[in-house]
C-alpha positions in Angstrom: 0.0 0.0 0.0 1.4 3.4 -1.0 1.9 6.4 1.4 -1.1 8.2 -0.1 -3.2 5.1 0.4 -2.2 4.8 4.0 -3.4 8.4 4.5 -7.0 7.6 3.6 -9.5 5.2 5.2 -9.4 1.6 4.1 -12.3 0.9 1.7 -14.2 -2.2 0.8 -12.4 -2.1 -2.6 -9.0 -2.3 -0.8 -10.2 -5.4 1.1 -11.5 -7.0 -2.1 -8.1 -6.4 -3.8 -6.2 -7.9 -0.9 -8.5 -11.0 -0.7 -8.7 -11.4 -4.5 -12.5 -11.2 -4.6 -15.1 -8.7 -5.8 -16.3 -5.9 -3.6 -19.7 -7.6 -3.6 -18.3 -10.6 -1.9 -16.8 -8.4 0.8 -20.2 -7.0 1.3 -21.7 -10.5 1.6 -19.2 -11.4 4.3 -19.6 -8.1 6.2 -23.4 -8.3 6.1 -23.7 -12.1 6.5 -25.6 -12.1 3.2 -27.7 -11.9 1.2 -25.6 -14.5 -0.7 -23.6 -17.3 0.9 -19.8 -17.2 0.6 -17.6 -20.3 0.5 -15.8 -20.9 3.9 -12.3 -20.6 2.4 -13.3 -17.3 0.6 -14.9 -15.9 3.7 -11.8 -16.7 5.8 -9.6 -14.9 3.2 -11.9 -11.8 3.3 -11.9 -11.8 7.1 -8.1 -12.0 7.2 -7.8 -9.1 4.7 -10.2 -7.1 6.9 -8.0 -7.7 9.9 -4.7 -7.0 8.1 -5.9 -3.8 6.6 -7.9 -2.6 9.7 -11.0 -2.1 7.7 -14.0 -0.7 9.6 -17.4 -0.4 8.0 -19.3 2.8 8.9 -20.7 1.4 12.1 -22.9 4.5 12.8 -24.6 4.3 9.4 -25.1 0.5 9.8 -26.5 1.0 13.2 -28.9 3.7 12.0 -30.0 1.4 9.1 -30.7 -1.4 11.6 -32.4 0.9 14.0 -30.2 0.0 17.0 -27.5 1.6 19.0 -25.6 1.1 22.3 -25.1 -2.6 21.4 -22.8 -5.2 23.0 -21.9 -8.6 21.6 -22.1 -11.9 23.5 -20.3 -15.0 22.3 -20.7 -18.2 24.3 -19.7 -21.7 23.5 -23.0 -23.5 23.4 -26.5 -22.1 24.1 -27.9 -25.7 24.6 -25.9 -25.8 27.9 -28.4 -24.8 30.6 -25.7 -22.9 32.5 -25.0 -20.7 29.4 -28.7 -20.3 28.7 -29.3 -18.8 32.1 -26.0 -16.8 32.0 -27.1 -15.3 28.6 -30.5 -14.4 30.0 -28.9 -12.7 33.0 -26.6 -10.7 30.8 -29.5 -9.6 28.6 -31.3 -8.4 31.7 -28.3 -6.6 33.1 -27.7 -4.9 29.7 -31.3 -3.8 29.5 -31.1 -2.2 32.9 -28.3 -0.1 31.4 -30.1 0.7 28.2 -28.0 -1.7 26.1 -29.0 -4.2 23.5 -27.3 -7.6 23.1 -26.3 -9.4 19.9 -25.9 -13.0 20.7 -24.2 -16.0 19.0 -22.5 -19.2 20.0 -19.3 -20.7 18.8 -19.9 -24.4 19.4 -19.6 -25.4 15.8 -15.7 -25.4 15.9 -12.9 -23.6 17.5 -12.2 -21.8 14.3 -15.8 -20.6 14.2 -15.2 -18.6 17.4 -12.6 -16.4 15.6 -15.1 -15.8 12.7 -18.0 -14.8 14.9 -15.8 -12.3 16.8 -14.8 -10.8 13.5 -18.5 -10.4 12.6 -19.3 -8.8 16.0 -16.6 -6.2 15.2 -18.0 -5.6 11.8 -21.4 -5.0 13.2 -20.0 -2.1 15.2 -20.7 -3.4 18.8 -19.6 -1.2 21.6 -18.2 -4.0 23.6 -17.8 -7.8 23.6 -18.5 -10.5 26.2 -16.8 -13.7 25.4 -17.0 -17.2 27.0 -14.4 -19.1 25.2 -13.2 -22.7 25.5 -9.7 -21.5 24.8 -7.3 -20.2 27.4 -5.9 -17.7 24.9 -8.7 -16.8 22.5 -8.0 -15.0 19.3 -9.1 -11.4 20.0 -7.0 -9.6 17.4 -10.1 -8.3 15.7 -11.3 -6.6 18.9 -7.9 -5.1 19.5 -7.7 -3.7 16.0 -11.3 -2.3 16.3 -10.5 -0.8 19.7 -13.5 -2.6 21.2 -13.3 -3.5 25.0 -13.7 -7.2 25.8 -14.6 -9.0 29.0 -13.8 -12.7 29.1 -16.4 -14.8 30.9 -16.2 -18.1 32.8 -12.6 -17.7 34.0 -11.1 -18.6 37.4 -7.9 -16.7 36.6 -7.0 -13.3 35.1 -6.7 -13.1 31.4 -3.6 -11.2 30.2 -4.6 -8.0 28.4 -8.4 -8.2 29.2 -10.9 -7.8 32.0 -12.4 -11.1 33.1 -15.2 -12.6 35.3 -15.6 -16.0 36.8 -15.7 -18.4 39.7 -12.9 -19.9 41.8 -13.3 -23.3 40.2 -10.5 -25.0 42.0 -11.4 -24.0 45.5 -15.2 -24.6 44.9 -14.4 -28.1 43.6 -12.2 -28.9 46.5 -15.0 -28.0 49.0 -17.5 -30.0 47.1 -15.3 -33.1 47.2 -14.5 -32.6 50.8 -18.2 -32.7 51.5 -18.4 -36.2 50.0 -15.4 -37.2 52.0 -17.2 -36.0 55.1 -19.9 -38.5 54.3 -17.4 -41.3 54.6 -16.6 -41.8 50.9 -13.1 -43.0 50.2 -13.4 -43.8 46.5 -14.6 -40.7 44.7 -14.7 -40.6 40.9 -14.7 -37.7 38.5 -16.6 -37.1 35.3 -14.9 -34.3 33.3 -14.7 -33.0 29.8 -12.3 -32.9 26.8 -12.1 -29.1 26.4 -12.3 -26.0 28.5 -8.7 -25.1 29.2 -8.1 -23.8 32.8 -11.9 -23.8 33.5 -11.7 -27.6 33.3 -8.3 -28.3 34.7 -8.9 -26.1 37.7 -12.0 -28.1 38.7 -10.0 -31.3 38.2 -7.3 -30.0 40.4 -9.8 -29.1 43.1 -11.1 -32.7 43.0 -7.6 -34.2 43.2 -6.5 -31.7 46.0 -9.4 -32.7 48.3 -8.7 -36.4 47.8 -5.0 -36.3 48.3 -5.4 -33.9 51.3 -7.5 -36.6 53.0 -4.9 -39.2 52.4 -7.0 -41.0 49.8 -6.3 -42.4 46.3 -8.2 -40.6 43.5 -11.0 -42.7 42.1 -11.5 -43.2 38.3 -11.6 -40.2 36.0 -13.7 -40.4 32.8 -13.6 -37.8 30.1 -16.6 -37.2 27.9 -18.3 -34.3 26.1 -20.0 -31.6 28.2 -23.5 -33.0 27.2 -26.2 -35.2 28.7 -25.2 -37.9 26.3 -21.6 -37.5 27.3 -22.5 -37.8 31.0 -24.5 -40.9 30.2 -21.6 -42.5 28.3 -19.2 -41.6 31.1 -21.5 -43.1 33.6 -21.9 -46.5 31.8 -18.1 -46.7 31.5 -17.5 -45.8 35.2 -20.1 -48.2 36.5 -18.4 -51.0 34.7 -15.1 -50.4 36.4 -13.8 -53.3 38.6 -13.7 -51.0 41.6 -16.7 -48.8 41.2 -16.7 -45.5 43.1 -19.3 -44.9 45.8 -19.4 -41.2 45.0 -18.8 -39.0 41.9 -18.1 -35.4 41.3 -19.4 -34.3 37.9 -18.1 -31.2 36.1 -21.3 -29.9 34.7 -25.1 -30.2 35.2 -25.5 -31.5 31.6 -23.2 -34.4 32.3 -24.8 -35.0 35.7 -28.3 -35.5 34.2 -26.9 -38.1 31.8 -24.9 -39.7 34.7 -28.1 -40.0 36.8 -29.8 -41.8 34.0 -26.9 -44.3 33.8 -27.0 -44.9 37.5 -30.8 -45.5 37.5 -30.5 -47.9 34.6 -27.8 -49.8 36.6 -30.4 -50.3 39.4 -28.3 -48.3 41.9 -29.9 -46.1 44.5 -28.9 -42.4 44.8 -27.4 -41.4 47.2 -27.4 -44.8 49.0 -25.2 -46.7 46.6 -23.9 -43.7 44.6 -23.6 -40.1 45.9 -23.4 -37.3 43.4 -22.3 -33.6 43.5 -22.4 -31.5 40.4 -21.0 -28.1 39.3 -22.9 -25.2 37.8 -26.2 -25.2 39.7 -28.5 -24.5 36.7 -32.3 -24.7 37.2 -32.1 -28.2 35.6 -30.2 -29.5 38.6 -33.1 -28.6 40.9 -35.6 -30.7 38.9 -33.6 -33.8 38.3 -34.3 -37.0 40.3 -33.0 -36.9 42.9 -32.4 -33.2 43.0 -28.7 -32.6 42.6 -26.4 -31.2 45.3 -24.5 -28.6 43.4 -21.8 -25.9 43.4 -23.9 -23.1 42.0 -22.3 -20.3 40.1 -23.9 -16.8 40.8 -24.8 -16.0 37.2 -26.8 -12.9 37.9 -24.0 -11.3 39.9 -21.4 -12.3 37.3 -23.6 -11.0 34.5 -23.9 -7.6 36.2 -20.2 -7.4 36.9 -19.4 -8.3 33.2 -21.7 -5.6 31.8 -20.5 -3.0 34.3 -16.9 -3.7 33.2 -17.9 -2.9 29.6 -19.8 0.2 30.7 -16.9 1.7 32.6 -14.9 4.6 31.3 -11.7 2.7 31.7 -12.4 -0.9 30.5 -8.7 -1.3 30.0 -8.2 -1.6 33.7 -8.1 -5.3 33.2 -9.8 -6.2 36.4 -10.6 -9.9 37.3 -13.7 -10.4 39.3 -13.7 -13.8 41.1 -17.0 -14.9 42.6 -17.7 -17.5 45.3 -19.9 -20.5 44.3 -22.8 -21.5 46.6 -22.9 -25.0 47.9 -26.6 -26.0 47.5 -27.3 -29.2 49.4 -30.2 -31.3 48.0 -30.6 -35.0 48.0 -28.0 -36.5 45.7 -25.1 -36.2 48.2 -26.6 -38.1 51.1 -27.9 -35.4 53.4 -30.9 -33.1 53.6 -29.4 -30.6 56.1 -26.6 -28.1 55.5 -23.2 -29.1 56.9 -20.7 -26.7 58.3 -18.3 -25.7 55.5 -14.8 -27.1 55.7 -12.2 -24.7 57.1 -10.4 -22.8 54.3 -7.9 -20.0 54.3 -9.5 -18.7 51.1 -13.3 -19.5 51.2 -14.7 -19.7 47.7 -18.2 -20.9 48.5 -21.1 -20.5 50.9 -23.3 -23.4 52.0 -27.1 -23.0 51.7 -29.9 -25.5 52.0 -32.1 -26.1 49.0 
């Protein structure tokens, strides 16, 4: 690009030349239609947009759509009850502040997340909330556009960005210590394949509690974070030569599938198999038996995330860590709240259902 070209705004024609397509194709990518674009071509156009720093006229686009003061929300999978409730809470918090929310999920593929973030930038959002399965999500498009980002569902700070989440490791440790207090010595874990530190931190909490009690970790089974995944993990775990007497499950979706596997095996819950789940979505309250859970405070986290985007200095890169609530129901083996284990850094509160 020549010196004179650098002095003027990047145009759709510049992007088309860089990507080797027509300006109409660039328009289709930016506007998500009206015609479909081949995935390889779309990726080439998006890459050209990023390299050149092309910014469509967001004000004119917003006026045409009849919206303004809009934030983007990208989560991994809306079919997960936790993320469904989290998204609803974010929309409520945004509405209280006069903001609209554009929502999408990135569950199709890891590469899809990068694409939907690009599209959020092209739609001229004022801020972005992102729940990624990656520890280091690709946020170059947001950096180029100068759009503030808050990363959701994190237990640790994210370098270069503000973030919100739960202390997964500590909450998981307390949950497993509760099972140990019931006398269980062989406690299994059903976990997932993906999730980065949000997954590994929960796994470490399980292991820390067990080793701290002088016990040997029970079987660990990995499966997708779905009901079907929990069911498959359950059938495999129940066939183990030394079946655990209690299981800590990483998500409510997996827990619902696991409960089905336990019922089909003819085992009583919690008599022959105690269960504690993580997330605490509404679905956990209406399972059979109702699940004892580590409940994430989605409404509080949603308000904090939206507030971070609304601040004048979103670049302060604050990490908000929230305590999970230990909600005792029937799946763990008690109907009354127990005293929380002693902890130098409490991450949870115990409440009866």
